[in-house]
C-alpha positions as a Markdown table, in Angstrom:
| # | Residue | x | y | z |
|---|---|---|---|---|
| 1 | Met | 97.0 | 105.2 | 65.4 |
| 2 | Val | 96.6 | 108.2 | 67.7 |
| 3 | Asp | 99.3 | 110.8 | 67.7 |
| 4 | Phe | 99.3 | 112.0 | 71.3 |
| 5 | Ala | 102.0 | 114.6 | 70.8 |
| 6 | Lys | 99.9 | 116.2 | 68.1 |
| 7 | Leu | 96.8 | 116.1 | 70.3 |
| 8 | Leu | 98.7 | 117.7 | 73.2 |
| 9 | Gln | 100.0 | 120.5 | 70.9 |
| 10 | Glu | 96.4 | 121.1 | 69.6 |
| 11 | Met | 95.1 | 121.2 | 73.1 |
| 12 | Arg | 97.8 | 123.7 | 74.2 |
| 13 | Glu | 97.0 | 125.9 | 71.2 |
| 14 | Lys | 93.2 | 125.9 | 72.1 |
| 15 | Ala | 93.8 | 126.4 | 75.9 |
| 16 | Thr | 93.1 | 129.6 | 77.7 |
| 17 | Pro | 96.1 | 131.3 | 79.5 |
| 18 | Glu | 94.9 | 129.9 | 82.8 |
| 19 | Glu | 94.7 | 126.3 | 81.4 |
| 20 | Arg | 98.2 | 126.8 | 79.9 |
| 21 | Ala | 99.5 | 127.9 | 83.3 |
| 22 | Arg | 98.1 | 124.8 | 84.9 |
| 23 | Met | 99.6 | 122.6 | 82.2 |
| 24 | Asp | 103.0 | 124.3 | 82.7 |
| 25 | Ala | 102.8 | 123.9 | 86.5 |
| 26 | Tyr | 102.0 | 120.2 | 86.1 |
| 27 | Glu | 104.8 | 119.6 | 83.6 |
| 28 | Glu | 107.2 | 121.4 | 85.9 |
| 29 | Arg | 106.1 | 119.4 | 89.0 |
| 30 | Glu | 106.4 | 116.1 | 87.0 |
| 31 | Ala | 109.9 | 117.1 | 85.8 |
| 32 | Arg | 110.9 | 117.8 | 89.4 |
| 33 | Tyr | 109.6 | 114.4 | 90.5 |
| 34 | Glu | 111.2 | 112.6 | 87.5 |
| 35 | Ala | 114.6 | 114.1 | 88.4 |
| 36 | Thr | 114.5 | 111.9 | 91.6 |
| 37 | Ala | 113.5 | 108.7 | 89.8 |
| 38 | Arg | 115.5 | 105.6 | 90.0 |
| 39 | Glu | 114.9 | 102.0 | 88.8 |
| 40 | Ile | 114.7 | 99.2 | 91.3 |
| 41 | Asn | 114.3 | 95.5 | 90.7 |
| 42 | Ala | 111.0 | 94.2 | 92.1 |
| 43 | Ser | 109.8 | 90.6 | 92.7 |
| 44 | Phe | 106.2 | 89.8 | 91.7 |
| 45 | Ala | 104.1 | 86.8 | 92.5 |
| 46 | Ala | 100.7 | 85.9 | 91.0 |
| 47 | Ile | 98.4 | 84.8 | 93.8 |
| 48 | Gly | 95.6 | 82.2 | 93.2 |
| 49 | Glu | 93.0 | 80.9 | 95.6 |
| 50 | Arg | 91.5 | 77.5 | 96.1 |
| 51 | Tyr | 88.6 | 76.5 | 98.2 |
| 52 | Val | 89.1 | 74.0 | 101.0 |
| 53 | Thr | 86.7 | 72.3 | 103.3 |
| 54 | Pro | 87.5 | 72.9 | 107.0 |
| 55 | Gly | 88.9 | 69.9 | 108.7 |
| 56 | Gly | 89.8 | 68.2 | 105.3 |
| 57 | Gly | 87.4 | 65.6 | 103.9 |
| 58 | Gly | 84.3 | 66.3 | 101.9 |
| 59 | Phe | 81.0 | 67.8 | 102.9 |
| 60 | Lys | 78.9 | 66.2 | 105.6 |
| 61 | Leu | 75.2 | 66.0 | 105.8 |
| 62 | Thr | 74.3 | 68.4 | 108.6 |
| 63 | Ala | 71.4 | 70.7 | 109.4 |
| 64 | Lys | 73.8 | 73.7 | 109.4 |
| 65 | Pro | 75.2 | 75.0 | 106.1 |
| 66 | Gln | 79.0 | 74.3 | 105.9 |
| 67 | Lys | 81.3 | 77.2 | 105.4 |
| 68 | Lys | 83.9 | 77.0 | 102.7 |
| 69 | Asp | 87.3 | 78.4 | 103.5 |
| 70 | Tyr | 89.9 | 79.4 | 100.9 |
| 71 | Glu | 93.6 | 79.5 | 100.9 |
| 72 | Gln | 95.9 | 81.6 | 98.8 |
| 73 | Tyr | 98.9 | 80.2 | 97.0 |
| 74 | Val | 101.6 | 81.5 | 94.6 |
| 75 | Met | 100.9 | 80.5 | 91.0 |
| 76 | Arg | 104.1 | 82.0 | 89.5 |
| 77 | Glu | 106.9 | 84.4 | 90.3 |
| 78 | Trp | 109.0 | 86.8 | 88.2 |
| 79 | Gln | 111.1 | 89.9 | 88.5 |
| 80 | Lys | 111.1 | 93.1 | 86.6 |
| 81 | Pro | 112.4 | 96.7 | 87.2 |
| 82 | Ile | 110.0 | 99.3 | 88.4 |
| 83 | Lys | 110.6 | 103.0 | 89.2 |
| 84 | Met | 110.7 | 104.7 | 92.5 |
| 85 | Arg | 110.6 | 108.5 | 93.0 |
| 86 | Met | 110.1 | 111.1 | 95.7 |
| 87 | Glu | 106.9 | 113.1 | 95.5 |
| 88 | Asp | 106.3 | 115.7 | 98.2 |
| 89 | Gly | 107.4 | 113.7 | 101.2 |
| 90 | Thr | 106.3 | 110.3 | 99.8 |
| 91 | Ile | 108.1 | 107.5 | 98.0 |
| 92 | His | 106.1 | 106.4 | 95.0 |
| 93 | Phe | 106.7 | 103.0 | 93.3 |
| 94 | Ile | 105.6 | 103.2 | 89.6 |
| 95 | Gly | 105.2 | 99.9 | 87.8 |
| 96 | Gly | 104.0 | 97.9 | 90.8 |
| 97 | Ser | 100.9 | 95.8 | 91.0 |
| 98 | Thr | 98.3 | 98.6 | 91.4 |
| 99 | Gly | 100.3 | 101.8 | 90.6 |
| 100 | Tyr | 99.3 | 103.3 | 93.9 |
| 101 | Glu | 102.2 | 101.9 | 96.0 |
| 102 | Arg | 103.0 | 105.2 | 97.8 |
| 103 | Phe | 104.4 | 105.6 | 101.3 |
| 104 | Glu | 104.9 | 108.6 | 103.5 |
| 105 | Val | 108.6 | 109.0 | 104.4 |
| 106 | Ser | 109.4 | 109.8 | 108.0 |
| 107 | Glu | 112.1 | 109.2 | 110.6 |
| 108 | Glu | 110.0 | 106.5 | 112.2 |
| 109 | Met | 109.6 | 104.6 | 108.9 |
| 110 | Ile | 113.4 | 104.7 | 108.2 |
| 111 | Glu | 114.1 | 103.6 | 111.8 |
| 112 | Gln | 111.8 | 100.6 | 111.4 |
| 113 | Met | 113.3 | 99.7 | 108.0 |
| 114 | Gln | 116.8 | 99.8 | 109.5 |
| 115 | Lys | 115.7 | 97.6 | 112.4 |
| 116 | Trp | 114.2 | 95.0 | 110.0 |
| 117 | Cys | 117.5 | 95.1 | 108.0 |
| 118 | Asp | 119.5 | 94.6 | 111.2 |
| 119 | Asp | 117.3 | 91.6 | 112.0 |
| 120 | Gly | 118.0 | 90.1 | 108.5 |
| 121 | His | 114.7 | 90.9 | 106.8 |
| 122 | Phe | 115.5 | 92.6 | 103.5 |
| 123 | Glu | 112.3 | 92.1 | 101.5 |
| 124 | Trp | 109.7 | 94.9 | 101.7 |
| 125 | Ser | 106.3 | 93.9 | 100.4 |
| 126 | Ile | 104.9 | 97.1 | 98.9 |
| 127 | Cys | 101.8 | 95.3 | 97.7 |
| 128 | Gly | 100.7 | 92.3 | 99.8 |
| 129 | Gly | 98.9 | 90.6 | 96.9 |
| 130 | Ser | 95.5 | 89.0 | 96.4 |
| 131 | Pro | 93.9 | 87.0 | 93.6 |
| 132 | Arg | 93.1 | 90.4 | 91.9 |
| 133 | Tyr | 96.5 | 92.1 | 92.4 |
| 134 | Asn | 100.0 | 90.5 | 92.2 |
| 135 | Arg | 102.2 | 90.6 | 95.3 |
| 136 | Cys | 105.2 | 93.0 | 94.8 |
| 137 | Ser | 108.2 | 93.4 | 96.9 |
| 138 | Val | 111.5 | 95.2 | 96.7 |
| 139 | Asp | 114.9 | 95.1 | 98.5 |
| 140 | Met | 114.7 | 97.3 | 101.5 |
| 141 | Arg | 118.4 | 98.0 | 101.4 |
| 142 | Glu | 118.1 | 99.6 | 98.0 |
| 143 | Val | 115.2 | 101.7 | 99.2 |
| 144 | Leu | 117.2 | 102.8 | 102.3 |
| 145 | Glu | 120.2 | 103.7 | 100.1 |
| 146 | Tyr | 117.9 | 105.8 | 97.8 |
| 147 | Leu | 116.2 | 107.5 | 100.8 |
| 148 | Arg | 119.6 | 108.3 | 102.3 |
| 149 | Glu | 120.5 | 110.2 | 99.0 |
| 150 | Gln | 117.1 | 111.9 | 98.7 |
| 151 | Lys | 116.3 | 112.7 | 102.4 |
| 152 | Pro | 119.6 | 112.5 | 104.4 |
| 153 | Glu | 118.1 | 114.7 | 107.2 |
| 154 | Leu | 115.8 | 111.9 | 108.2 |
| 155 | Phe | 118.6 | 109.5 | 109.1 |
| 156 | Lys | 119.8 | 109.9 | 112.7 |
| 157 | Asp | 123.1 | 108.1 | 112.2 |
| 158 | Ala | 125.9 | 109.4 | 110.0 |
| 159 | Ala | 126.8 | 105.9 | 108.8 |
| 160 | Pro | 127.5 | 105.4 | 105.1 |
| 161 | Ala | 124.8 | 103.9 | 102.9 |
| 162 | Leu | 124.0 | 100.2 | 103.4 |
| 163 | Ser | 125.8 | 97.8 | 101.1 |
| 164 | Met | 124.2 | 94.7 | 99.7 |
């Protein structure tokens, strides 16, 4: 088994002062990001696809080739906690389907999320899903509560955090 802590220590010992400074800067930045991290429960769905013939029925003998359409469907659903954290003006969801679910945080984004919550839509799909990647969604109210703590200056109203 590989001992990564030992490898890291050996790498540090062999590193030049410039490389060590870059490593230290990276570790400092990661520690700053990790200080803002919080777990959130996410819903996942495995997406499958099946081919369907347009108009139902089977293939017909025609001079033109017939196009196959496909539809997507949910094969299974589950929930698990993932992590969200603030990184230089973006909210990053770690543990989602692709690992790259990252969104720029702005007043406009927060206003839109609040509007959706007011309309009764609480699920935020952070990854839409495909046969290759699972669909992943989180509760928008929890995200808004987190953003209110991390970036209160982006909220126009002075109302308390949303309750679930």
